[in-house]
C-alpha positions in Angstrom: -11.0 -8.5 2.3 -10.2 -4.3 2.2 -8.0 -4.8 5.1 -6.6 -7.6 3.5 -5.6 -5.6 0.3 -4.4 -3.1 2.8 -2.0 -5.4 3.7 -1.0 -7.0 0.4 -1.6 -4.4 -1.8 -2.8 -7.0 -4.5 -5.6 -6.6 -7.7 -8.7 -6.8 -7.0 -9.1 -9.8 -9.1 -6.1 -11.4 -7.0 -7.8 -11.0 -3.7 -11.2 -11.8 -4.9 -10.3 -14.9 -6.2 -7.3 -16.6 -4.3 -8.1 -19.9 -3.2 -6.6 -21.7 -0.6 -4.3 -22.9 -2.6 -2.5 -20.1 -3.1 -1.8 -19.2 0.9 0.5 -21.0 2.9 0.4 -19.5 6.2 3.1 -21.5 8.3 5.3 -20.1 5.7 4.0 -16.7 5.7 3.2 -16.1 1.9 0.4 -15.9 -0.5 1.7 -16.2 -4.5 -0.3 -14.9 -7.5 -0.1 -17.0 -10.3 1.4 -16.0 -13.5 -1.5 -16.3 -15.3 -3.7 -14.1 -12.9 -1.2 -11.2 -12.9 -0.9 -8.6 -14.8 2.5 -8.8 -15.8 2.2 -12.4 -17.3 4.6 -13.8 -13.7 4.2 -14.9 -10.6 4.0 -12.8 -7.3 5.3 -14.4 -4.5 3.2 -12.3 -1.5 4.9 -12.0 1.9 2.6 -12.0 4.6 2.6 -9.4 7.5 0.9 -10.7 11.1 -2.5 -8.8 10.1 -2.7 -10.3 7.1 -2.6 -13.4 8.2 -4.7 -12.6 11.4 -7.5 -11.4 8.9 -6.6 -15.2 6.8 -7.1 -17.0 10.0 -10.3 -15.5 10.3 -11.7 -16.7 7.0 -10.5 -20.7 7.9 -13.9 -22.5 7.4 -16.0 -20.3 5.6 -15.3 -21.7 2.2 -13.5 -25.0 1.4 -11.5 -23.5 -1.6 -11.8 -19.7 -2.2 -10.5 -17.6 0.6 -13.1 -14.5 0.5 -16.4 -15.9 -0.5 -19.7 -14.3 -0.8 -22.5 -16.9 -1.1 -20.0 -19.7 -1.7 -18.3 -18.0 -4.4 -16.1 -15.6 -5.0 -16.7 -12.0 -5.4 -17.6 -10.4 -8.8 -18.4 -6.7 -8.6 -16.4 -4.7 -5.7 -18.4 -1.5 -6.4 -21.8 -1.9 -4.8 -24.1 -0.1 -2.4 -22.2 -2.2 0.1 -18.8 -0.9 -0.8 -20.5 2.9 -1.1 -21.8 2.0 2.6 -18.1 0.8 3.8 -16.4 3.6 2.2 -18.4 6.4 3.9 -18.6 4.7 7.2 -15.1 4.7 7.2 -15.4 8.4 6.7 -13.5 8.1 3.2 -14.5 10.5 0.3 -17.1 9.3 -2.1 -15.7 7.8 -5.4 -13.1 6.0 -3.7 -12.3 2.9 -5.7 -11.0 -0.9 -4.5 -8.1 -0.1 -7.0 -7.0 3.0 -4.4 -6.5 0.4 -2.0 -3.4 -0.5 -4.3 -2.2 2.8 -4.2 -2.8 3.8 -0.6 -0.7 0.7 0.3 2.4 1.6 -1.8 2.0 5.0 -0.3 2.1 3.8 3.4 5.5 2.0 2.0 7.2 4.1 0.4 6.1 6.8 2.9 7.7 4.3 5.9 10.9 3.8 4.2 10.2 0.5 2.0 13.2 0.9 -0.5 11.1 1.4 -4.1 12.7 -1.8 -6.0 11.6 -3.1 -2.5 8.3 -1.7 -3.0 8.4 -2.7 -6.8 8.7 -6.7 -6.2 6.4 -6.9 -3.4 3.7 -5.1 -5.8 4.7 -6.9 -8.6 5.4 -4.0 -10.9 7.5 -4.5 -13.8 9.6 -1.0 -14.0 10.3 1.6 -11.5 8.2 4.4 -13.3 5.0 2.4 -12.3 5.6 1.9 -8.7 6.2 5.8 -8.4 3.1 6.4 -10.1 1.5 3.9 -6.9 3.3 5.3 -4.4 2.5 8.6 -4.0 3.7 10.4 -1.4 3.1 13.0 0.9 5.6 15.7 2.2 4.8 14.3 6.1 8.3 11.7 5.7 10.8 14.5 4.6 10.4 16.5 7.9 12.9 14.2 9.5 15.5 15.1 6.8 15.6 18.4 6.9 17.3 20.0 9.9 20.1 17.1 8.8 22.3 20.1 7.2 23.4 23.3 9.0 21.4 26.6 7.9 22.6 29.2 6.7 20.9 31.6 10.0 21.5 30.2 13.6 21.6 31.7 16.9 25.3 31.5 17.0 26.1 32.7 13.6 25.4 36.0 11.9 23.3 36.4 9.1 24.9 36.3 5.5 22.5 38.0 3.8 22.0 41.0 6.2 24.1 43.8 4.1 26.2 46.4 6.1 23.8 49.0 5.0 20.8 46.7 7.3 23.1 46.5 10.2 23.5 49.9 10.3 20.1 51.1 10.9 
């Protein structure tokens, strides 16, 4: 379930209570019904190759629920098993299920997904909410810093050196 959520960025309940009627593997789509969505609007969920593989691995485990636990949807994710999985993954204690959604949005933003597309993918009502979720590191900015000619280079003089400094 965790890996699936890192592929689709859904809210916890939308993953834990997903049923097979919400999945179309052939069309590579899943959806969240309006009554299941926080904003009250249906969310179309395009499925990545990895999401498809995860779902294929769930086929036959339950006739209704995609991610069953003892024949029912998962009710609680903040459990001893969750904390053990988080520790095994080398993630700091305190990591919550909802942090998967933040991680998914941040990865998309850092990989160049336009924020308006990310807004649709995540089902957010406003661009402000997208920016709240899509925490950015500065690594994705590195490719852009040398695109313009700076003030100093080997071919041009230092424009900030005064005549007095040059004389010494």
